[in-house]
N, C-alpha and C positions, 0 to 999 in steps of 0.2 A: 715614827710611831704616832698613831692617832691618840686623841685625848682618852677615849674609852680604853684603849690598849694600855696606856700609861697608868691609868687608874687601876686596871686589873693587875698589872705587875706589882703595884704597891700592895694590893690586897693579898697577892701570893707571898710577897716578902714578909708581910706582917704575920702571916700564919706559918711561916717556916716551910712553905711548899716550894719555894724557889730561893736559891742562894744568890748573893750579889755577883759571884763569879759566873754562875749560870746565866744571869741576866745580861752580863756583858757579852757573853757568847751569842745569845739570842739577838741582841741589838746589832752586833756586827754582821751576823748572818742575814738579818732582815734588811740591813742597809745594802748588802751585796746582792741579795736575790729578789727583794721586794715581796717575799712570801708573807702571808698574814701571820700574826703573832701566835694565834691558837694552833695553827698548822705546824709552825716551827717547834712549839713546846712539845707537841705530841711526837713529831718526827725525831727530835733529839732525845726523847725519853725523859724530859725534865718534869713533866706534869702528866698525870693520868687523865683519861677521858672523864672519869667520875669527878675529878676536881673541876674540870671545865664546866660540867653540868651544874655544879654547885655555885658558880660565880654569881655575884649580885647582878640584878638586871641592869643597874646603872652602869656597870663596867663592861657590859657585853657589846662586842661588835655586833651590828644588827643582823646576825645570821638567823637565829631562831625566830626573831620577829618577822623577818622577811619570809622565812619558810612557812610560817603559820598565818601569813596574811591571806585574807579571804579572796581579795581581788588583785590579780597581778596585772602589771602594765603590758598590754599586747606588744608595744614597741620593744620592750625588754625581752619578751618571749621569742620575738622574731629573730633575735641574735643567736638563739640556741633552740633549734627544732626539737620537738618532743622525742623523736627517735634517738637523737644524740644525747639528750638529757637522761633518758632511761639507760641507754647503753653504757654511759660513763658515770652514772649516779651523780649527776651535777645539776645545779639549779642556779639560774641567773638572779643575782641580788640587786645589783645597781650598775649603771653605766654612766661614766663621765665622758661626755662627748668632747670636751676640750682636750683632755689628755688621751682619749681613746682607751680608757681603762675599764674593763669589765670585771666586776666582782662576782665570784662564783662560790657557792657552797658545794663541796665535794666530799664524798666519803673516802676517796683515794687521791688527795691533792698532789701527790708526788708522781702520779701516772703521766709520764711525759708523752706517751702516745695519745692519751685522751686529750691532753692540753693542746697538742698539735692539731688534732681534728677540730677541736672547738675553736682554736684561733683561726684556722682555715675557713671555717663556716662563718665566722664574724666578718671576714673580708677586710678591706682597707680601713674601715672604721674602727676595728678592734685591734689596737696596736699593742696592748698589754693585758695580761690576765693577772688578777689578784685572787688567790684561792683562800678559802676558809674551811677548816675542818668541820664536818657535821655528820651526824649519824645517818646511815643509809636509810633507816626507817623514816626519819624526818624528811629526807629528800624525796623518798618515794611518795609520801603523803602530800608533799608540796606539789610534786609533778601531777599527781592525780587531781588535786584541787585546781591548779592553775590551768592545766591543759584540758581538763574537763571530762574524761571518759567515765571514770567511776561515778562522778556526779551526774553525768548524763544517764547512766543506768538507773540511778535513784529517781531522777526526774521523770523518766519514762514510766517507771513503775508507779509513781504517784499519779501520773496522768491516766494510767490504766485503771488504777483503783477508783478514780473519780469519773471514769467514762461510763456511759450507759452500755447495756448489753448489746444494743443495736450497733453502736460504734465498734465495740470489741469483736462482734461476730461478723461484721461485713468484711469483704475482701480488702486487704491492706492497700493503702495508697500513700503517696508522699504526704507527710504531715500527720499520718496516723501514729498514735503512740506505740503501736505494735512494731511498726517499721523503725521508729526511733529506738525502741528497746533492742531489737535484733542488731541494728547497726552499732549501737553503743556497746553491747555485750561483746561483739566480735572485736571492736576497737580496743576495749579494755583488756581482753585476753591477749591480743597481739602486743599491747604495750607491756604486758607482764612476761612476754616471751613464752607464753603457753603453747604447747604443741597441739593440744586437743581441748575442745570444750565438750563436756558430757552433760546432756539434758535428760534427766532420769525421772519419769513420772512415778509417784507413789500414790497411795489411795486418796490423799487429800491435798498433796502439794507436789511441786516439781523441784527436784534437787539439781542445782547447777554446780558442776565441779570442773576445775581446770587441771590439766596435767602439767606440772611444773617440775623441771629437772627430773622427769621420769616418774614422778610420784603424784598421785591424785590428791588434790586439795579442795576442800569445800569453799565455794565462792559465796553462794547465798541460796535461799529457797524462794520459790515463786508460788503464788496462789494458783491452784490448779485450774481455776476458771479461766485464766489467761492462756493456758497451754494450747487449746485448739487453734486460736488465732495466730499464736506465735509459730506453731508447727506448720500451719498453712503457709505463712509467709516464707519460712525456710524451704518448704517443698517447692513453692513457686520459684524462688531464687535458684534452686538446684535442678530445676527441670523435671521434677518428679510428678507423678500422678497424685493430685490432692485427694482423689476419691478412694484410692487404694490404702487400706489400713491394716489388711490382714497378711500382707506379704512384705518381706524386706525390700527396700529400694536403695539405689545409689544415685548420686548426682554430684554436681560441682558447680561452683560459681566464683566470681572474683569480687573483691572489695578493695577500696583504697583508703584506709584510715591514715590520717597524717601524711598523705602522699605516698605511703608504702603500698606496693601492689601485693595483695594477698590472694593466693589461690586457696579456695576452701573446698575440701572434699566432704560430702555429707553422706551419711548412711543411717537408715532407719531400721529398727528391729521391733516387731510386735512383742509386747510383754503383757503380763497379767493386768497391769494398771494403765496400759496405753502404749503408744509408740515411743520407744526410746530413740534418741537422736544423738549421734556423735559427729562433731565437726573437726576435721583435721586441718590445721592452718599451715600453709606453706608460704614463707616470705620470699617472693621472687627477687627482692633486692638485697637479700642477705648474701654477703660475700662467702664464697666457698673457702675452706681452709687450705693452706699449703700443707705439705707433709710435715714441715717443722711445727705447724700449729696443732697437730694431732696430739703432741705430748708423749710420743713413744720414746722408750729408752733408746740410747744411741745405737746399740747393737741391732735392735729390731729395725730402726729407721734405715741403717746402712743396708741391711738385708733386703728390706722392701724396695729400696732404690735399685739394688742389683737385680731383683726379680722383675721389676718393671722395665728394665733395660734389655731384657731378652727379646730377640726379634720375633719370636713366635711362641705360642703356648697359651695356656689359660691360667689366670690368677684368680682365685676364688676368695670371697669374703663371706663369712657366716656369722650369724648372731641373731638374737630375737628381734622382733619388730621394735623399731625405735632405738636401736643400739648404735646408730650412726654409720651403717654400712655404706650407704650412698655417699655420705660425706667423705668416707675413706677413699672410695673409688674416685671421687672428684679430685682429691688430693694427689692420688697416684697419676691421674690424667694430667694434672698440672706439671708433672715432671717431663712430659713428652713435648717435643717441639712441634707445635701445631702449624708452624710455617713450612716445615719440611715434610709433614705427615698428613694424611687424610684421616682424621679421627672422627668417628661417628658413634652416636649413642641411641639406645632404645630404652625409654623410661616410662614409668606409669605412676604419675606423669613426670615431665621434666621439672626437677626441683629447683635447680640453680642455672641460670643462663651462663654459658662459658664462651668467651670470645674465641673465634677461630675454630670452633668445633660445631659440627652439624648434629643437632639434637632433635630427636623425634619422640613424640608422645604416643603411647599405645592408645588406641581408641576402638571402642566396640562399633561405632557408627559405620565404619568402612571395613569391619572385620580384619583389623590389623592387630595381630597378637605378636608375642615375642618370637615364636618360631617363624611365622611368615615374614616378620620384620627383618630377622637375620638373613633370611633368604633374599629379601629385597636389597639389603645393605651390601651383600656380597657382589651385587651387580654395580655398585657405586665405587668400585676400586678402592676399598678402605685399607689402611695400614693397621689401624687399631679400632676395636669395637668394644663399647661398654654395653652390657646387657643388664638391665635393671634387676631381673630375677629369673633364675632357672627354676621354673615351677612345675614343669611336666616333661615327659619323655621326648616330645618333639623339639622343645626348646633345647634340652640337653644335647640331643643329637646334632642339631644345627650349630650350637656353640662349639662343640668338639670338631665338627667338620670345618668350621672356620679356623680353629687353632691348628688343625692338621694340614691346612693348605697355606700355611705361612703367615697367618695373621696373629697379632696380639689381641687376646680376648680378656676382658675384665668383667667379672660377673658376681652377683650375690646368690646365695643358696641358703635355705633354712636347714640347719643341722645344729645339734647341741654343742659340738666342739669342732676344732679343726680336723682331728682324726675321724670324727663322725661324718665328715663330708664324703669320705670314700665309700662306706656302705650305702649312704644316701644316693650317690651317683649310680651305684650298682642297682639299687631299687628302681631308679629311673630308666634302667635299660642300657646304660653305658657299659660295654663289656670291658673286662680287664685289659685286653690287648689295646683298646682305645685309650684307657687311662694311662698306661705305661708310656712315658716319654712326652706326654702332652700337657700334663698338669705341672706348672712351674712352682706353684706355692699355694698355701692355704692360710688365710688369716682368720682367726676366731676372735671376736671382740665383745666387750660389754662397756656400757657407759656407767660410771660410778660417781656418786656425789662426793664433792670435795668438802672436807671439814672447814667450817668458818675459822679463819686464822685469828679472829678477834676473841672467840669464846671457847675454842676447843679446850678440853679439860684433860690434863695428864692423869694417868691411872696405872696401877700395876695389874697385870693379867693374872687370872687364877689358873689353876692346873689345866682345866679344860681348854681355856683360851691359848695357853702355851702349846698344848698338843695340836690345836688347829693351826697355829702359826709355825709349828715345827721347831720350836725353841725349847729345849728341855732344861737348860740351866743358864745361869748368868743373869745379870740385871738387864731388863728391857722395860721400855715405857710404851704404853698405848695411849692414844688420845680418843676421847669420847665426845659426842655432840652435847652441847649444853643449851645453846640458844641465847641470842642477844638481839639488840635493836638492828645491828648490821645485817643479820641473816633473817630478820623478821621471825625470830623464835624457833627456826627449824634446826639450827646447829650446822647447817650446810650452806655453801655458796658456790654455785656452778657445778660442772661435771667434767670429768676427764676420762680418757679411754684406757682400759686395761685390755691387753691383747696377748694372744699366743700366735706365733708365726712359724709355720712348718715349711721348710724348704724340701721339695721333692727332688732328691738327688738320685744318682744311679743306683745306690744301695737300696733306697726305699722303693724305687721303681721295680727293682728285681724282686723285692719282698712281695710287692703287689702282684707281680706276674706269677710268683710261686704259690699264690693263694695263702700267704701267711695269715694266721688268725690275728684279730685286733690286738690281743695282748702282746704278741710278738712284734707287731708293727710299732706299738707304743714303746716297748723297751728299746727297739732300734732307734726310734726318733729321739728318745731321751738320751741315748748314748751319743747321739750326734748333736747334742746341745739344745734340743727342743725343750722349752720351758712352758709348762701348761698354765692355763688361766688361774688356777688355784695358787700356784707358786707366785705368779706375777701380782695377783691381788694381795696376798699376804705380805709381799715385799713392800707394797704401797702402804699397808697398815703400819708396818714397822718404820717406814719413813715418815709417818705422821700425816700423810696426805688424806687418809680417810679412816673410817672406823671399821673395826672388825664386824660390827653389826651390819654395816652397809655392804661389805664383801659377802657376808652370809646371805644377804637379801638378793644379790645379783649373780653370785657364782656358786656352783655346787662344791661344797667342801666336805661332802659326806665321806669320802675316802680318807680324809685326814682325822676323822673322829676316833 
C-alpha cells in the first residue's frame, strides 16, 4: 500500500467510513491481487463513490491529477491507443519501466476482457496492470484533451475566426483551417462512436449534431459564414458537384482518424436556409458481433440458430433504419461454416469485412443493383447469399428465386413488425404460392438504450404504466433514468436489441395459402409461442434493463393502452 493510500485509509477510519475489519479485508485482497485501493473499496462496497470524491487532495492516488493534466506524455499514450482507451473507458496514468507496471484509470476496472485487450496492446513491456477507479466523464474528458480531437475542433474554429474572407473562401487545401475543421469533426464523432453527423444550417448559424446511441445530441454551433467553405470541402471529398445547390446529392469518401478506417456516406438536401448535410460513419475495423453478442433471450437465440441451419429458404430481418439489421445478419452468417460453404453478400455498402466470405458493394457506376447482383451471384455457385435490402419487386423476385432453387438467403426488409413483412412482400409482387414453403423465419428488431447501472432510479409505476406493462396487481419496481457522470447525464449507457422472432411452420404456411386475414395469422402465431416486440420490450423494463419511456420511444405500445 502506497503512502497516499495509507493516509487515505486513516482518513476513512477517523470518520467512521471504514472499519478496522474492513481494512484488513482490503489489505489482504490488495496483497493478493495488486488492485488499487480505491477500486477495491468500491468493488467490495465498503466506500461510496461520493466518499472517494471528498477525499483530501494530499491523500489521493494521482488519478484525478493525471486525468486533468493538460499535457500528456506521448510515450505513455503510445501504450494505449485512443481507440482502446475510448472503447474500454481507460486512461494511462503512469508507467514503471523497471517493473513493467502500467497504472490505468478505468470506469470499469473489474472488466477482465478490457484488461486483457490492454495488456496485449502493451506488449512485452507491459507485464502488469494496476487499475484505479475513476468516473467515466473524467476519463472521457482526459481522452479528449490528451488525444486531441475535441481540442482540434476548437483550434480549427479559432483559426477560421481569425482567417480572412479570402482564405475562408478559396478552395480548401492541406493546412487550410477548413480542412482541419472537417477532419477534426469526423475524428471527434468517430471517437464518440457516433453513427451520424448532422450539419444543419439555420438563418444565422449552423447546428452540428451527432447521433449517439440512436438519439440526436447537440455538439456545437458554427458561425454560418464558415459554412460555404466547409460544405465545399465535404462535397469535394464526397465526389459531388460543388456547383449544384438546388438538387439533393449523394457521395462517399474514406478517412483514417487514429488509424481506424472510416467509410463516410454523405447526403445533401436543399432547405430553406441552405444545404443540409448528413454524414453516416461506418467503421471498417469494428468487429461484427457473434450471435451470443446480440443479447437475445436463450429461446430466441436457439430458434435463430435452428432457422439458420436450414439448407434452403429465406430468413428475413426487419426494423427501422439504424436498428442493427445488418449486424444481426452478420451474426447469423458467423454461424455458417465458411470453409465448407460458398457464402456471398450484396450490400450497400459493405459495412464489416468478414474473412472467408465474398462481399460485394452495390454501385451505381456500373449499374449493379440488388436484383442484377443476385442474378450475377447465382452464377457463382453460392450456398448462402446475404442481400442487404429487398427494396423493390425485382429484388424480391430474385431473392425468392434463389431460395426456391436450394440456396440459403438472408435479407432485410422494411416493415413495421415481423407479421407486417408478409403483406409487404405481397405488395412487392411476391405471390402467396411463392411465400408458402420458402420463408423460414422473420425477425423484427429494435435497438433500445440500456439504463445506466450507476444512477438508475427505482420507482413505483402508476395505473397507466401498470396497464402498459400488463401487470394489474402485485408489487413491481420500475427503473427510470436519472443521469450521472458515468453516463454524461443521459441516464443511459449503450444499447441492446429487443426482438420478435416468428418461425414460419407448416400451420402458418397453410394459413398464408388460405388467405387468412392478418388478425387470424397473429392469433395463430401467438398460439404457437410467438412473442411480440411489445411483450419483449415490457419484459426488459420489468427486468430493470431499460425504462418504460425508452420502450415507448422505440416500440408501438398503443394496443396495450
